[in-house]
Backbone as CSV, one residue per row, in Angstrom:
resi,resn,N_x,N_y,N_z,CA_x,CA_y,CA_z,C_x,C_y,C_z
1,MET,85.790,86.280,85.616,85.407,85.912,86.979,84.125,86.636,87.364
2,ASP,83.204,85.921,87.967,81.963,86.544,88.424,82.262,87.693,89.375
3,VAL,81.672,88.851,89.097,82.000,90.043,89.880,81.659,89.881,91.352
4,TRP,80.552,89.186,91.658,80.147,89.064,93.056,81.038,88.073,93.801
5,ARG,81.534,87.059,93.077,82.499,86.156,93.709,83.810,86.898,93.986
6,TYR,84.205,87.741,93.051,85.419,88.535,93.249,85.319,89.358,94.532
7,TYR,84.207,90.063,94.695,84.049,90.894,95.889,83.920,90.049,97.156
8,ALA,83.282,88.905,97.055,83.152,88.032,98.224,84.515,87.562,98.710
9,ILE,85.413,87.259,97.782,86.751,86.807,98.161,87.581,87.962,98.700
10,THR,87.602,89.073,97.973,88.472,90.176,98.380,87.975,90.902,99.627
11,HIS,86.678,90.811,99.912,86.118,91.470,101.093,85.790,90.471,102.205
12,ALA,86.368,89.299,102.131,86.019,88.244,103.085,86.260,88.638,104.531
13,ASN,87.267,89.465,104.782,87.619,89.822,106.155,87.136,91.210,106.562
14,HIS,86.351,91.842,105.716,85.842,93.173,106.038,84.611,93.086,106.942
15,VAL,84.566,93.931,107.938,83.343,94.114,108.717,82.412,95.055,107.960
16,VAL,82.989,96.126,107.438,82.258,97.117,106.647,82.858,97.122,105.247
17,CYS,82.036,96.997,104.233,82.541,96.892,102.857,82.624,98.252,102.175
18,ASP,83.126,99.230,102.898,83.328,100.580,102.401,84.580,101.141,103.077
19,PRO,85.153,102.221,102.535,86.337,102.803,103.167,86.018,103.608,104.416
20,THR,85.521,102.921,105.410,85.306,103.512,106.718,85.523,102.411,107.741
21,SER,85.628,102.771,109.014,85.956,101.795,110.047,84.726,101.457,110.883
22,PRO,84.741,100.322,111.574,83.644,100.000,112.493,83.441,101.076,113.556
23,GLU,84.545,101.692,114.004,84.440,102.746,115.017,83.711,103.971,114.472
24,ARG,84.014,104.335,113.234,83.330,105.483,112.636,81.882,105.140,112.311
25,LEU,81.614,103.868,112.040,80.241,103.442,111.832,79.442,103.610,113.126
26,ASP,80.051,103.302,114.251,79.392,103.526,115.541,79.095,105.006,115.754
27,GLU,80.054,105.846,115.390,79.850,107.304,115.491,78.658,107.737,114.654
28,LEU,78.563,107.176,113.471,77.471,107.507,112.564,76.130,107.052,113.123
29,VAL,76.089,105.827,113.638,74.842,105.300,114.203,74.354,106.179,115.340
30,ALA,75.264,106.614,116.206,74.881,107.466,117.328,74.303,108.796,116.851
31,LEU,74.832,109.325,115.754,74.352,110.602,115.223,72.911,110.523,114.726
32,LEU,72.493,109.350,114.284,71.181,109.229,113.662,70.034,109.439,114.644
33,GLU,70.212,109.014,115.881,69.199,109.235,116.932,67.798,108.859,116.465
34,LEU,67.665,107.663,115.949,66.372,107.225,115.435,65.400,106.903,116.566
35,PRO,64.125,107.127,116.342,63.135,106.702,117.331,62.993,105.188,117.331
36,ALA,62.450,104.644,118.378,62.214,103.203,118.438,61.305,102.780,117.287
37,ASN,61.622,101.621,116.717,60.841,101.047,115.623,60.870,101.876,114.341
38,ALA,61.883,102.706,114.192,62.021,103.468,112.954,62.182,102.509,111.770
39,VAL,61.604,102.884,110.640,61.689,102.075,109.431,62.921,102.502,108.640
40,VAL,63.800,101.535,108.412,65.063,101.796,107.710,65.136,100.911,106.473
41,TRP,65.531,101.507,105.358,65.686,100.765,104.103,67.055,101.063,103.541
42,GLU,67.793,100.005,103.137,69.141,100.206,102.614,69.332,99.477,101.293
43,ALA,69.881,100.202,100.323,70.298,99.607,99.054,71.733,99.126,99.190
44,ALA,71.995,97.899,98.748,73.334,97.316,98.755,73.960,97.316,100.151
45,PRO,73.340,96.639,101.122,73.861,96.643,102.491,75.089,95.769,102.689
46,GLY,75.498,95.010,101.673,76.673,94.148,101.839,76.444,93.112,102.926
47,LYS,77.315,93.107,103.912,77.210,92.144,105.010,76.171,92.552,106.057
48,GLY,75.501,93.667,105.808,74.404,94.081,106.682,74.818,94.745,107.976
49,GLU,76.069,95.162,108.079,76.568,95.655,109.359,75.839,96.894,109.853
50,LEU,75.595,97.857,108.978,74.904,99.068,109.413,73.492,98.751,109.866
51,LEU,72.753,97.973,109.097,71.380,97.637,109.481,71.348,96.905,110.823
52,ILE,72.268,95.977,111.000,72.301,95.218,112.252,72.581,96.138,113.430
53,ARG,73.494,97.072,113.262,73.810,98.007,114.352,72.635,98.941,114.655
54,LEU,71.898,99.317,113.629,70.714,100.142,113.861,69.641,99.359,114.615
55,VAL,69.491,98.105,114.277,68.538,97.254,114.990,68.983,97.073,116.439
56,GLU,70.265,96.833,116.640,70.787,96.634,117.992,70.599,97.871,118.860
57,ARG,70.808,99.035,118.293,70.764,100.264,119.085,69.357,100.832,119.239
58,PHE,68.567,100.793,118.151,67.282,101.481,118.165,66.069,100.560,118.036
59,GLY,66.285,99.278,117.781,65.160,98.397,117.521,64.476,98.696,116.205
60,SER,65.245,99.148,115.229,64.677,99.549,113.938,64.041,98.369,113.204
61,VAL,63.079,98.697,112.364,62.487,97.746,111.437,63.242,97.928,110.125
62,ALA,64.047,96.945,109.735,65.036,97.160,108.684,64.845,96.239,107.488
63,THR,65.136,96.803,106.311,65.144,96.034,105.067,66.393,96.397,104.282
64,GLY,67.073,95.384,103.746,68.210,95.613,102.882,68.073,94.785,101.623
65,VAL,68.463,95.352,100.486,68.369,94.660,99.198,69.737,94.696,98.530
66,ASP,70.299,93.524,98.227,71.639,93.456,97.656,71.677,92.437,96.516
67,LEU,72.379,92.778,95.462,72.495,91.889,94.299,73.408,90.693,94.536
68,SER,74.338,90.825,95.487,75.320,89.761,95.675,74.718,88.546,96.363
69,PRO,74.748,87.387,95.715,74.238,86.170,96.365,75.161,85.689,97.481
70,PHE,76.377,86.193,97.504,77.328,85.816,98.544,77.142,86.668,99.797
71,GLU,77.087,87.982,99.604,77.014,88.871,100.766,75.665,88.775,101.475
72,ILE,74.598,88.527,100.729,73.287,88.457,101.375,73.225,87.257,102.316
73,VAL,73.925,86.187,101.990,73.990,85.029,102.884,74.724,85.398,104.165
74,VAL,75.846,86.105,104.019,76.611,86.540,105.200,75.765,87.466,106.060
75,ALA,75.070,88.393,105.423,74.230,89.333,106.166,73.137,88.604,106.948
76,ARG,72.521,87.628,106.318,71.471,86.877,107.016,72.037,86.091,108.191
77,GLU,73.221,85.511,108.009,73.849,84.760,109.098,74.194,85.677,110.267
78,ARG,74.728,86.837,109.980,75.084,87.785,111.032,73.837,88.285,111.771
79,ALA,72.798,88.581,111.015,71.561,89.054,111.634,70.956,87.976,112.525
80,ALA,70.960,86.733,112.055,70.399,85.629,112.845,71.181,85.422,114.131
81,ALA,72.492,85.649,114.084,73.326,85.440,115.267,73.219,86.582,116.265
82,ARG,73.054,87.807,115.779,73.128,88.972,116.669,71.769,89.563,117.028
83,VAL,70.805,89.499,116.115,69.475,90.073,116.389,68.413,89.073,115.928
84,PRO,68.378,87.884,116.522,67.503,86.816,116.022,66.018,87.140,116.069
85,GLU,65.602,88.019,116.978,64.176,88.344,117.105,63.805,89.624,116.372
86,ALA,64.766,90.221,115.686,64.527,91.521,115.060,63.681,91.402,113.797
87,ARG,63.067,92.513,113.451,62.327,92.618,112.196,63.299,93.172,111.144
88,ILE,64.039,92.267,110.550,65.023,92.650,109.545,64.887,91.707,108.353
89,ASP,64.671,92.284,107.200,64.435,91.516,105.984,65.583,91.794,105.018
90,LEU,66.300,90.747,104.626,67.446,90.879,103.739,67.139,90.151,102.439
91,ILE,67.053,90.917,101.365,66.543,90.436,100.083,67.663,90.413,99.049
92,GLU,67.779,89.322,98.321,68.702,89.266,97.195,67.981,89.795,95.957
93,GLY,68.512,90.867,95.392,67.881,91.430,94.212,68.365,92.828,93.913
94,ASP,67.753,93.430,92.913,68.064,94.784,92.477,67.291,95.764,93.354
95,ALA,68.025,96.615,94.063,67.370,97.545,94.988,66.372,98.450,94.269
96,ALA,66.675,98.821,93.033,65.772,99.703,92.290,64.430,99.042,91.999
97,GLN,64.398,97.699,92.059,63.154,96.956,91.800,62.457,96.518,93.083
98,HIS,63.025,96.857,94.217,62.451,96.442,95.500,62.325,97.626,96.460
99,MET,61.922,98.753,95.948,61.821,99.949,96.782,60.486,99.984,97.524
100,PRO,60.484,100.498,98.737,59.236,100.589,99.509,58.352,101.717,98.986
101,PRO,57.124,101.801,99.460,56.219,102.862,99.003,56.760,104.249,99.341
102,PRO,56.388,105.248,98.569,56.832,106.620,98.846,56.449,107.060,100.261
103,GLY,57.367,107.751,100.907,57.101,108.313,102.231,56.996,107.305,103.352
104,SER,57.477,106.079,103.151,57.271,105.035,104.155,58.461,104.805,105.077
105,ALA,59.626,105.356,104.745,60.828,105.094,105.537,61.224,106.309,106.363
106,ASP,61.783,106.041,107.535,62.353,107.114,108.348,63.783,107.421,107.917
107,LEU,64.461,106.406,107.423,65.846,106.543,106.964,66.041,105.666,105.735
108,ALA,66.614,106.244,104.681,66.979,105.490,103.481,68.479,105.627,103.278
109,VAL,69.122,104.512,102.922,70.583,104.451,102.902,71.087,103.852,101.594
110,CYS,72.170,104.422,101.079,72.915,103.814,99.979,74.371,104.236,100.139
111,LEU,75.198,103.316,100.585,76.610,103.619,100.825,77.463,102.955,99.737
112,GLY,77.918,103.759,98.808,78.838,103.258,97.805,78.219,102.484,96.663
113,ALA,76.936,102.672,96.403,76.299,101.933,95.294,75.375,102.838,94.493
114,SER,75.783,104.088,94.304,74.924,105.022,93.581,74.784,104.672,92.100
115,TRP,75.605,103.717,91.622,75.447,103.249,90.249,74.063,102.644,90.013
116,ILE,73.410,102.235,91.090,72.073,101.638,90.946,71.117,102.605,90.264
117,TRP,71.251,103.909,90.579,70.363,104.928,90.011,71.121,105.900,89.118
118,GLY,72.240,105.448,88.569,72.953,106.263,87.599,73.786,107.384,88.169
119,GLY,74.074,107.346,89.465,74.943,108.361,90.047,74.356,108.996,91.291
120,HIS,75.073,109.992,91.788,74.732,110.638,93.060,73.364,111.312,93.014
121,ARG,73.117,112.099,91.979,71.848,112.822,91.916,70.660,111.862,91.804
122,GLY,70.788,110.864,90.955,69.700,109.899,90.814,69.433,109.147,92.098
123,THR,70.481,108.852,92.839,70.326,108.159,94.121,69.600,109.034,95.129
124,LEU,69.986,110.297,95.207,69.316,111.215,96.136,67.832,111.340,95.810
125,ARG,67.508,111.402,94.530,66.096,111.518,94.138,65.318,110.261,94.517
126,ALA,65.935,109.110,94.292,65.254,107.849,94.602,65.032,107.702,96.109
127,LEU,66.053,108.005,96.892,65.941,107.832,98.338,65.007,108.871,98.959
128,ARG,65.074,110.091,98.462,64.170,111.122,98.988,62.712,110.716,98.795
129,GLU,62.428,110.067,97.680,61.046,109.687,97.362,60.461,108.727,98.394
130,ILE,61.293,107.850,98.942,60.747,106.826,99.845,60.807,107.227,101.314
131,VAL,61.365,108.420,101.606,61.501,108.880,102.988,60.375,109.847,103.331
132,ARG,59.905,109.738,104.540,58.836,110.625,105.018,59.335,112.071,105.104
133,PRO,58.422,113.056,105.225,58.851,114.442,105.424,59.713,114.566,106.688
134,SER,60.765,115.352,106.600,61.733,115.543,107.692,62.417,114.233,108.077
135,GLY,62.471,113.294,107.130,63.193,112.056,107.362,64.660,112.187,106.982
136,LEU,65.370,111.073,106.981,66.817,111.097,106.785,67.243,110.289,105.561
137,VAL,68.225,110.828,104.866,68.851,110.153,103.727,70.347,110.079,104.005
138,LEU,70.898,108.874,103.906,72.312,108.654,104.196,72.963,108.040,102.965
139,VAL,73.975,108.712,102.411,74.649,108.203,101.225,76.162,108.251,101.412
140,GLY,76.841,107.302,100.788,78.296,107.312,100.728,78.711,107.479,99.284
141,GLU,79.530,108.487,99.011,79.820,108.830,97.616,81.296,109.210,97.449
142,PRO,81.918,108.780,96.334,83.298,109.207,96.083,83.360,110.670,95.677
143,TYR,84.540,111.261,95.794,84.760,112.631,95.344,86.234,112.781,94.971
144,TRP,86.503,113.751,94.112,87.887,114.011,93.725,88.578,114.888,94.752
145,LYS,89.726,114.433,95.211,90.573,115.262,96.061,91.381,116.246,95.220
146,ARG,91.692,115.828,93.998,92.460,116.655,93.075,92.126,116.203,91.657
147,GLU,92.602,116.915,90.667,92.365,116.546,89.271,92.957,115.163,89.003
148,PRO,92.153,114.230,88.516,92.665,112.872,88.305,93.593,112.779,87.099
149,ASP,94.608,111.944,87.230,95.537,111.698,86.143,94.822,110.922,85.035
150,PRO,94.988,111.300,83.773,94.333,110.568,82.672,94.664,109.080,82.661
151,GLU,95.890,108.729,83.041,96.268,107.319,83.067,95.479,106.565,84.131
152,TYR,95.241,107.227,85.249,94.435,106.629,86.325,92.998,106.421,85.856
153,LEU,92.442,107.420,85.200,91.071,107.304,84.692,90.950,106.166,83.687
154,ALA,91.933,106.057,82.814,91.889,105.011,81.795,92.007,103.630,82.425
155,LEU,92.909,103.486,83.378,93.117,102.192,84.008,91.889,101.740,84.782
156,GLU,91.268,102.682,85.493,90.101,102.347,86.307,88.777,102.483,85.543
157,LYS,88.861,102.885,84.278,87.677,103.068,83.431,86.673,104.022,84.083
158,LEU,87.206,105.166,84.517,86.406,106.182,85.190,86.205,107.393,84.289
159,ASP,85.055,108.004,84.403,84.765,109.265,83.727,84.906,110.369,84.768
160,ALA,85.836,111.272,84.562,86.091,112.319,85.556,84.828,113.117,85.877
161,ALA,83.991,113.338,84.865,82.789,114.151,85.058,81.723,113.440,85.884
162,SER,81.834,112.138,86.044,80.816,111.391,86.797,81.015,111.490,88.303
163,ILE,82.140,112.041,88.723,82.448,112.192,90.145,82.662,113.670,90.431
164,SER,82.093,114.155,91.521,82.202,115.565,91.873,83.278,115.759,92.949
165,THR,83.251,116.907,93.584,84.138,117.203,94.696,83.399,116.963,96.008
166,LEU,84.105,117.108,97.114,83.481,116.956,98.432,82.330,117.940,98.594
167,ALA,82.582,119.183,98.240,81.530,120.198,98.324,80.499,120.021,97.221
168,GLY,80.962,119.571,96.052,80.042,119.405,94.936,78.940,118.395,95.219
169,ASN,79.278,117.314,95.923,78.253,116.329,96.291,77.192,116.946,97.192
170,ALA,77.629,117.809,98.120,76.675,118.483,99.001,75.833,119.482,98.209
171,ASP,76.445,120.153,97.232,75.702,121.112,96.413,74.599,120.414,95.622
172,ILE,74.899,119.234,95.088,73.898,118.486,94.328,72.707,118.147,95.224
173,ALA,72.984,117.734,96.456,71.901,117.418,97.395,71.066,118.660,97.700
174,ARG,71.714,119.794,97.844,70.985,121.041,98.110,70.075,121.377,96.937
175,GLU,70.575,121.168,95.730,69.750,121.401,94.535,68.531,120.486,94.507
176,GLU,68.653,119.316,95.127,67.543,118.363,95.177,66.643,118.563,96.395
177,GLY,66.859,119.655,97.111,65.980,120.006,98.218,66.323,119.378,99.549
178,LEU,67.506,118.800,99.667,67.927,118.156,100.910,68.821,119.076,101.725
179,THR,68.744,118.935,103.045,69.548,119.741,103.960,70.674,118.892,104.528
180,LEU,71.906,119.355,104.377,73.055,118.635,104.910,73.087,118.739,106.428
181,LEU,73.159,117.584,107.101,73.247,117.537,108.561,74.646,117.156,109.044
182,TYR,75.351,116.357,108.244,76.666,115.877,108.686,77.413,115.325,107.482
183,ALA,78.738,115.398,107.541,79.587,114.782,106.521,80.744,114.088,107.214
184,MET,81.073,112.892,106.764,82.136,112.088,107.369,83.098,111.618,106.270
185,PRO,84.054,112.475,105.876,85.026,112.049,104.873,85.936,110.954,105.425
186,SER,86.265,109.995,104.591,87.164,108.925,105.002,88.595,109.443,105.069
187,SER,89.326,108.982,106.074,90.733,109.336,106.226,91.596,108.393,105.390
188,ASP,92.886,108.717,105.290,93.804,107.802,104.614,93.812,106.445,105.310
189,ALA,93.728,106.462,106.638,93.716,105.203,107.389,92.466,104.398,107.079
190,ASP,91.334,105.076,106.917,90.094,104.384,106.530,90.270,103.699,105.173
191,TRP,90.854,104.439,104.234,91.073,103.889,102.894,92.038,102.711,102.930
192,ASP,93.155,102.883,103.642,94.135,101.793,103.723,93.514,100.549,104.339
193,GLY,92.683,100.762,105.371,92.038,99.637,106.043,90.983,98.961,105.194
194,TYR,90.567,99.633,104.135,89.617,99.043,103.192,90.332,98.355,102.036
195,VAL,91.370,98.991,101.509,92.020,98.516,100.290,92.978,97.357,100.535
196,PHE,93.902,97.501,101.479,94.956,96.495,101.614,94.464,95.135,102.106
197,PRO,93.429,95.060,102.941,92.887,93.736,103.269,92.347,92.986,102.047
198,GLN,91.965,93.708,101.004,91.519,93.039,99.781,92.671,92.291,99.123
199,LEU,93.831,92.931,99.076,95.013,92.279,98.523,95.393,91.061,99.357
200,HIS,95.400,91.234,100.665,95.769,90.132,101.564,94.823,88.950,101.380
201,ALA,93.520,89.237,101.298,92.532,88.170,101.151,92.691,87.454,99.814
202,ALA,92.959,88.213,98.754,93.112,87.607,97.431,94.359,86.728,97.366
203,GLU,95.465,87.245,97.890,96.710,86.468,97.858,96.584,85.206,98.713
204,ARG,95.909,85.318,99.837,95.738,84.149,100.694,94.844,83.115,100.015
205,PHE,93.770,83.578,99.402,92.879,82.652,98.698,93.637,81.926,97.598
206,ALA,94.446,82.667,96.850,95.194,82.061,95.756,96.174,81.012,96.259
207,ALA,96.817,81.288,97.394,97.768,80.333,97.963,97.073,79.069,98.455
208,GLU,95.845,79.248,98.983,95.119,78.114,99.545,94.323,77.350,98.492
209,HIS,94.059,77.975,97.340,93.270,77.341,96.275,93.976,77.516,94.936
210,PRO,95.185,76.984,94.798,95.969,77.224,93.571,95.330,76.681,92.303
211,ASP,94.427,75.703,92.439,93.804,75.105,91.251,92.462,75.743,90.895
212,ASP,92.023,76.734,91.680,90.756,77.387,91.377,90.890,78.138,90.053
213,PRO,89.988,77.920,89.108,90.120,78.563,87.790,90.016,80.086,87.824
214,ASP,89.467,80.653,88.899,89.332,82.103,88.988,90.578,82.794,89.532
215,VAL,91.539,82.028,90.007,92.712,82.628,90.647,93.481,83.584,89.727
216,PRO,93.768,83.235,88.473,94.490,84.191,87.619,93.778,85.534,87.484
217,ASP,92.475,85.502,87.234,91.725,86.754,87.118,91.698,87.496,88.445
218,LEU,91.523,86.760,89.523,91.485,87.362,90.854,92.767,88.136,91.140
219,LEU,93.899,87.513,90.913,95.178,88.155,91.214,95.480,89.301,90.256
220,THR,95.167,89.119,88.985,95.421,90.179,88.013,94.653,91.438,88.375
221,ARG,93.377,91.271,88.657,92.553,92.442,88.970,92.958,93.070,90.295
222,THR,93.157,92.268,91.318,93.487,92.827,92.639,94.823,93.546,92.605
223,ARG,95.830,92.943,92.000,97.146,93.572,91.941,97.103,94.858,91.122
224,ARG,96.318,94.874,90.044,96.179,96.085,89.235,95.529,97.201,90.049
225,GLU,94.498,96.867,90.801,93.807,97.887,91.578,94.680,98.413,92.723
226,ILE,95.461,97.545,93.332,96.366,98.001,94.383,97.432,98.924,93.804
227,ASP,97.947,98.578,92.634,98.942,99.427,91.990,98.361,100.802,91.676
228,ALA,97.125,100.829,91.170,96.478,102.105,90.865,96.243,102.916,92.140
229,TYR,95.893,102.249,93.213,95.683,102.940,94.491,96.981,103.571,94.992
230,LEU,98.064,102.823,94.928,99.347,103.324,95.408,99.873,104.464,94.529
231,ARG,99.721,104.345,93.232,100.253,105.349,92.312,99.425,106.624,92.276
232,TRP,98.089,106.475,92.302,97.227,107.636,92.125,96.069,107.718,93.126
233,GLY,95.376,106.602,93.317,94.098,106.650,94.016,94.150,107.212,95.421
234,ARG,95.171,106.853,96.170,95.235,107.276,97.579,95.256,108.795,97.714
235,ASP,95.869,109.466,96.763,95.972,110.927,96.803,94.911,111.626,95.969
236,THR,94.127,110.857,95.228,93.224,111.456,94.248,91.746,111.272,94.572
237,LEU,91.378,110.069,94.983,89.962,109.749,95.165,89.605,109.691,96.646
238,GLY,88.633,110.496,97.033,88.119,110.460,98.401,86.776,109.760,98.455
239,TRP,86.264,109.615,99.655,84.943,109.020,99.860,84.343,109.636,101.111
240,CYS,83.083,109.947,101.061,82.435,110.626,102.190,81.033,110.082,102.404
241,ILE,80.665,109.939,103.658,79.288,109.621,104.033,78.597,110.935,104.370
242,TYR,77.482,111.190,103.710,76.708,112.413,103.915,75.358,112.057,104.527
243,LEU,74.954,112.838,105.516,73.631,112.683,106.121,72.795,113.911,105.785
244,PHE,71.609,113.676,105.207,70.720,114.741,104.801,69.339,114.581,105.449
245,ARG,68.650,115.692,105.568,67.250,115.678,106.002,66.368,116.088,104.838
246,THR,65.243,115.408,104.690,64.293,115.741,103.637,63.428,116.914,104.068
247,PRO,62.771,117.591,103.126,61.914,118.733,103.479,60.747,118.303,104.373
248,ALA,60.285,119.241,105.183,59.135,118.974,106.061,57.855,118.853,105.234
């Protein structure tokens, strides 16, 4: 099954495609305190919710680049409906190939897609490069709450060493010259509100489209991931949004 179709189906009812809530996203937007017309660039914006909220609140000049041909359509539709006169550009493509010039952004964002640059450290380096001095870098990154079970790692095809701890992610940013301004770890409720709607959406799609050839793969993968979440993930894997400032 095409990976982007899988995510489009399982995340069909999500406002935010990460383990956080719309209410906490509002809290985050308020913390940013961007100046009017601030330049914002986001890798993998999904449905574009954060960019749209920044435009609504601050009048930001926003760009988002996402590989999903499904989510970029949703993001464009939402932007057209809510901020039709805004300067917001939503591009389908590889964010690493569509980066703005160095020092041109006031805020650079990557929430949950650090694989684009090979992990947390690579993402911080890439985003820092495009942000002006004393600008802002916002990233969402997983972390281990406890030592992961080998069976969980094998099932999810995860390398334990590729994920750090809550503090370890902040330490990596400090090593890269960034100053931590805020951290917003996801709660169990945030995680549940992200994970279980995926199961509901997949099961509903399967019931409504029983002849769709992707249904077997859709259900197999979704049910496997829910089982892993219930058995291990909920107590093992965390996720946190970190806000950093670049050097002056």
